[in-house]
C-alpha positions, 0 to 999 in steps of 0.5 A: 500500500502506497503512503498517503499523498497530501498537498498543502497550500499556504499563501502567506507567512502566517499560513506557512507557520501553521502549515509547518506545524500541521505537517509535523502533526501529520507525520506523527500519525503517518510518518511516511506521508508524502506532503507537497505544495505551496508554502514558505521556509517554515513548511520547507523546514518541516519537510514539505516538498515545495512545488513553489514558494508563496513569495509575492502572492500575499497582497492586501486589497483588490487594487494591489493584486493587479500588478502581480496577477500574472505571477499569481495565475502562473502559480495557480496553474502550476498547482492545478497541474500538480494536483492532476499529476499527483492525484493526492489523497487529500488537499489541505487549504490554509486560509488565503481564500481568493487563491485557495477557493480556485484551487479547491474548486479545481481539486473537487473537479478532479474528485479529490478530497479537500480539508480547509484549515483556518477558515476565511473570515466570511463572517466579516464580509462576503458571507454568501461564499460560505455556501460556495465552500460547501460545494468543494470542501469536505471538512472545515476546521475553524480556529475561533469559537464563534465561527462554527455557529456562523457556518452551521447557520449560513451553510448547514451542508458544510461539515465544520468543527472548532479545533482551537487555535494553533497559536496555543500550540506554538512552543515558547521561543527559548530566547523570548525572555532574554532581555532586550538591550538596556535590561528589563527596565528599558522602556521599549515600544514594539513596532510591527508593520506586518509580513507583506511588502504591501503592509510594510510600504504603507505602515512602516513609514507611519510607525516611524513618524509616530515613533519620532513624535513619541521620542520627542515627548518621552526621550527615554522610550526606545523602539524595536522592530522585529522583522517578519520571517521571509522579508528581504532586508534590502527591500524593506530598509528604505521604509525605515527612513526617518526612524528615531535614533537608536531603532533596533531591528531584529530578525524575527523575535516577535515573541521576545518583543511582545513579551518585553515591550511596554506597548506595541503598535501592530498591523491588523492581522495574526500578529494582534492575536500573538500579541494578545496571547503574550498579554501585550497592550497594543494599538492596532493600525491598518491602511490599504489603497483608497480603492480597496478600502472603500470597496472593503468598507462597503462589504464588511459586516463587523464593527471591529477588524482586530481579532482580539476585539472580535473575540472580546466582543467589543473595543478592548483595543484601539483601532486606527484605520485608514485616515484615522491612522495618522502619526499623531493619533498613533503616538497619542494612543500609544503614549496613553497606554504607557501613561494610564495605569488603569487603562493598561490594567483593563487591557491586560484583563481583557487579553486574559479573557481573549486567551480563555476563549480560544479553546485548548491546545492541540489544534494541529493534532486535531486537524491532523486526525481529521485529515487522516479520517478523511483519507481513510474515509472515516470522516462524518 
């Protein structure tokens, strides 16, 4: 009997990290499994045979897709061809819906089984796509507790289960408690402008300008930026122009910064949840192109975009979106966190509640078991 063949598709840095953890969990159940697909350095290190890397696929907004459309379509065609040749026992799609919906439909046309891990946020916008998923997804693994009820209501034919969040399974960084320069009494502010070039280009200059304002008012503050894995320093360095004196740039080490900084300025996305689990008070920012923003604003059905706020059920964290995201506003909100002890304590207590609502560790093991049940024909 041949070993199981699995194709995994992750199109950005967070999906690459979750895909790598899932690949390791799968090999615990099926050590001989042949796992290939689209991903990044984390999945490659976990033994996934990458047909191609996700470089340049991860963009934010409709308008931002157009310049890279040719490359995106070429990668998509390569993956579809791979599915036809390999005929895997299971295709695992990780978030990245605009790309993965097309791969999922192609897989279903080939008669392949599809597991979708980390649900696209259809509860926020384009809710009708939940019914589309039911046509090509054999099982959906959700990582937030409110998602299961949403999909059961909107798409009752879609097999769905809440598996917990994989961030709860990530081993602690052994260097996370190593003090940043200056020791534990240094007043660090962490700047996290995202993992995509489109985010860096818009948010890093904003954060640098805000940091200069903060430094002028609080000269004792120091600023640190943990560079997301996979980013090329040569490409991103121009966006640090005008940074306050002494900006510390680290390769990776986001967890270390989240644990030790007194406050963070964070791009909306997975990093906000990582920071919440590290119990790091933060200001959340987001900017995209004007066209993409106005299109999205017309479609989005939720009051908040930061995941900790959605899980908490209200405005626990300040969100500065698009025109609200000015250097002055970012600086003012961050300084307020640093200077208001009661506000800081309320945020910390709210983040503890968010952690409790994310379920129990073991998400990757549960998804791996679900995957093997689909392969073996035992899924309900």
